[in-house]
C-alpha positions in Angstrom: 270.4 216.7 160.4 269.5 218.0 164.5 269.4 215.8 167.1 266.5 217.4 168.6 264.1 216.0 166.0 264.8 212.5 167.9 262.3 213.6 170.6 260.0 212.1 168.4 260.0 208.3 168.9 258.6 207.6 165.5 261.5 209.6 164.0 263.9 207.8 166.0 262.7 205.0 165.4 263.3 205.3 161.7 267.2 206.2 162.3 267.3 203.0 164.7 266.0 200.7 162.9 268.2 200.8 159.3 271.1 201.1 162.0 270.5 197.8 163.8 270.3 195.8 160.6 273.4 197.4 159.4 274.8 196.1 162.8 273.4 192.9 162.9 274.6 192.0 159.5 278.1 193.2 161.1 277.6 190.8 164.0 277.1 187.6 162.2 280.4 188.0 160.4 282.1 187.6 163.4 283.4 184.0 164.6 284.4 183.2 167.9 287.0 180.4 168.0 287.6 180.5 171.4 284.0 179.1 171.7 284.1 176.7 168.7 282.2 174.0 170.7 280.8 173.1 167.1 284.2 171.9 166.4 284.1 169.4 169.1 280.2 168.4 169.2 277.8 167.8 166.6 275.4 171.0 166.9 271.8 169.9 165.6 269.7 172.8 164.8 267.0 170.6 162.9 263.6 170.7 163.6 261.0 173.7 164.9 263.1 176.3 166.4 260.1 176.4 169.0 259.5 172.8 169.8 259.8 171.8 173.1 262.4 169.1 172.9 263.0 166.4 170.9 261.9 162.4 171.4 264.1 159.2 170.2 264.1 155.7 171.0 266.5 152.9 171.6 266.0 149.8 170.6 267.5 146.4 171.0 267.1 142.9 169.8 266.7 139.5 171.8 266.1 136.2 171.4 268.4 132.7 170.6 268.5 130.6 167.8 268.1 127.0 169.2 268.7 123.5 167.3 264.9 121.8 166.1 264.2 119.3 164.0 262.2 119.2 160.8 259.2 118.0 162.6 258.9 120.6 165.5 256.6 123.2 166.7 258.4 125.1 169.0 260.2 127.7 167.2 261.7 130.8 168.8 261.2 133.8 168.4 263.0 137.0 168.5 262.0 140.3 169.8 263.3 143.9 170.1 262.7 146.1 173.0 261.8 150.0 172.6 262.7 152.9 175.4 261.7 156.4 174.4 263.9 159.2 175.5 262.8 162.8 175.5 265.4 165.7 176.1 263.8 169.1 176.2 264.5 172.4 174.5 264.8 176.2 177.0 265.6 179.3 176.1 267.7 182.4 177.3 268.6 185.5 176.1 271.1 188.3 176.1 270.2 191.7 174.3 271.5 195.1 174.7 270.1 198.4 174.5 270.4 202.2 172.9 269.6 205.7 174.8 268.3 208.8 173.0 271.6 210.3 173.6 273.5 207.9 171.8 271.2 208.2 168.7 270.9 211.7 168.7 275.0 211.9 168.7 275.9 209.4 166.1 273.0 210.9 164.2 274.4 214.4 164.1 277.7 213.5 163.5 276.6 211.7 160.9 278.1 208.3 161.9 277.4 204.6 161.9 275.9 203.4 165.9 278.7 201.3 167.4 278.1 198.0 167.6 280.7 197.3 170.8 277.4 196.2 172.6 276.1 193.7 170.0 279.3 192.2 170.1 279.6 191.9 173.6 275.6 190.4 173.4 277.0 188.0 171.1 280.3 187.0 172.6 278.4 186.5 176.0 275.5 184.3 173.8 278.4 182.2 172.6 280.2 181.6 176.0 276.8 180.5 177.7 276.4 178.4 174.9 280.4 176.6 175.2 279.7 176.1 178.7 276.7 174.2 178.2 278.2 172.2 175.6 281.2 171.4 178.0 279.4 171.0 181.1 275.8 171.6 181.2 274.3 173.6 183.8 273.2 172.4 187.4 269.6 174.8 187.3 268.6 172.6 184.1 270.2 169.1 185.1 272.1 169.1 182.0 275.8 167.6 181.8 278.2 168.3 179.0 280.6 166.5 177.3 283.5 166.2 179.9 280.9 165.2 183.0 278.3 162.8 182.0 277.9 160.5 184.5 277.2 157.3 182.3 280.1 157.8 180.5 282.8 155.2 181.3 285.6 157.0 183.7 288.7 155.7 185.8 292.2 156.7 186.3 294.6 155.6 184.0 297.5 152.9 185.3 299.3 154.5 187.9 302.6 153.1 186.7 304.6 156.0 186.7 307.2 157.5 189.1 306.1 156.4 193.0 303.0 154.8 191.2 301.9 158.1 190.3 298.8 158.4 187.1 300.3 162.0 185.9 301.8 161.9 182.7 304.7 163.9 183.8 305.7 160.8 185.4 305.5 158.9 182.7 307.7 157.9 179.8 306.3 158.6 176.3 305.5 154.9 175.9 303.2 154.8 179.4 301.5 158.0 177.9 300.7 156.4 174.4 299.6 153.3 175.9 297.2 154.8 178.4 295.7 156.7 175.2 295.8 153.6 172.7 294.0 151.8 175.7 290.9 154.4 176.2 290.4 153.9 172.4 291.0 150.2 172.2 288.6 150.3 175.8 285.7 151.6 173.7 286.5 148.9 170.6 286.4 146.0 173.0 283.6 147.5 175.7 281.5 147.6 172.6 281.7 143.9 170.9 283.8 145.8 168.2 281.5 148.3 167.1 282.5 151.5 168.2 286.1 153.0 167.8 286.8 156.5 169.2 288.0 159.1 166.6 289.0 162.2 168.8 291.2 162.8 171.7 290.7 165.5 173.9 293.4 166.7 176.4 294.1 169.1 178.6 295.9 172.3 176.9 299.4 171.8 178.9 299.2 167.9 178.0 298.5 168.8 174.4 301.5 171.3 174.4 303.6 168.7 176.6 302.8 166.0 173.9 303.6 168.2 170.8 306.8 169.5 171.7 308.4 166.4 173.6 310.5 163.9 171.7 309.1 160.4 171.2 312.8 159.3 172.6 316.2 161.1 173.7 316.9 159.6 169.6 313.9 160.7 167.8 313.1 163.8 165.9 309.5 162.9 166.1 307.5 164.4 168.8 304.9 162.2 171.1 302.1 163.7 169.5 303.2 163.1 166.2 303.7 159.7 167.1 300.7 159.1 168.1 299.1 160.7 165.2 300.9 158.1 162.9 300.5 154.8 165.6 297.2 154.4 167.0 294.5 151.8 167.5 292.0 154.2 165.7 294.2 155.0 162.5 295.4 151.2 162.4 292.2 149.3 162.0 290.1 152.1 159.7 293.2 153.8 157.8 291.7 157.0 159.1 293.2 160.1 160.8 292.8 160.3 164.7 291.8 164.0 166.0 293.7 165.2 168.7 292.9 168.8 170.2 293.7 170.6 173.1 290.6 171.6 175.4 290.8 173.9 178.5 288.4 172.7 180.7 290.0 169.5 181.2 292.4 170.4 183.7 290.6 170.0 186.4 287.6 167.8 184.8 287.9 164.9 187.1 286.5 164.2 190.6 289.5 164.9 192.4 289.9 168.3 190.4 293.2 166.8 188.1 293.2 166.7 184.5 290.8 164.1 182.3 291.6 163.2 178.6 287.9 162.2 176.6 288.3 159.4 174.1 285.2 159.3 171.8 283.5 158.8 168.3 282.7 162.4 167.3 279.4 161.6 165.2 275.6 162.9 165.6 274.4 159.6 166.1 276.8 159.3 169.8 276.4 162.8 170.8 274.7 166.2 169.7 274.3 169.7 171.0 271.1 170.8 170.5 270.6 174.4 169.1 267.0 174.4 167.4 267.3 178.1 168.0 270.6 179.8 167.8 271.1 183.1 169.3 269.4 185.7 167.4 268.8 189.6 167.6 264.7 191.0 167.7 263.7 194.1 165.8 264.4 197.2 168.2 261.5 198.6 170.5 261.0 201.7 172.8 260.9 200.6 176.1 261.0 203.8 177.8 260.9 207.7 176.5 264.8 207.6 176.1 265.7 203.8 175.6 265.5 201.4 172.5 266.1 197.9 173.5 267.1 195.2 171.1 266.4 192.0 172.5 268.6 188.7 172.1 267.5 184.8 172.5 268.5 181.7 172.2 266.9 178.2 172.4 269.4 174.7 173.4 268.6 171.8 174.6 272.4 171.3 176.0 274.8 167.9 175.0 273.0 164.8 174.7 275.6 161.9 175.1 273.1 159.3 173.0 275.6 156.5 173.0 277.9 157.0 176.2 279.7 153.4 175.7 281.3 155.4 172.3 282.5 157.8 175.0 285.4 156.9 177.7 287.3 159.3 180.5 290.8 158.7 181.2 291.4 160.5 184.5 294.5 161.3 186.9 296.2 162.6 184.0 297.4 165.9 185.1 298.0 167.2 188.4 296.2 170.2 189.3 
């Protein structure tokens, strides 16, 4: 096969198309754990991928039972209030292109075309989604998992050395008290209707807890002790999830470290992804260039029950 035959666009397309489908198949087998937002936020892909957005309703009851006589006629009534919330979806894109030289050389040498460009586009798309999931997007007026203004946020107790809030200046007992205080704060703040099952920590803090003994006479680390002795596990008998999240190192308003304590459940929060990133079939965009468009549609992170989430600030000195 000689490269010269590809001076005809239709013949070149006949080579490009099967190459594209082979590359696309390989790309979707690749995982990017460093951008694994789905392990932290439930991802919702339901509904039409072209929907303008999603609508949900929040309902609350009102009324009070009163004493009355058997002959009474002033019956107290219960009522419900309903609030509508609308969350929009938007499209973004990242693709790649091939030129005639790349196509011709690949054909002449009898090799598959490189999927490096497709991998790069896919990785950039996942990185964009990760950033949106964590911190939102200012252009779309979105916030993310770690910076929602509706979530209760406060510095942890300033009872460390020199009244410091930073955990490096606190004892293991004080650190454990801060974390359990965040868990129980959600429980009591919601009249015992919500219980956090997940704790996210700045990476440096997580590593410190995972490698520091509970006490000078203990062979258990602070993290191991926390996993075995926390308010969520004591109440439910279920294991508490504790994860490291690099984005938390400077997440509080002052640029210091923040912990996120929350119930990981789509009822509480969700990442809208009606159309995960995908490639469209290649088309010829010029006499010597073929483009592969990549598109996605997302609504970002939506925290529907902000009282089931809490931010613990000032835990790491930036």
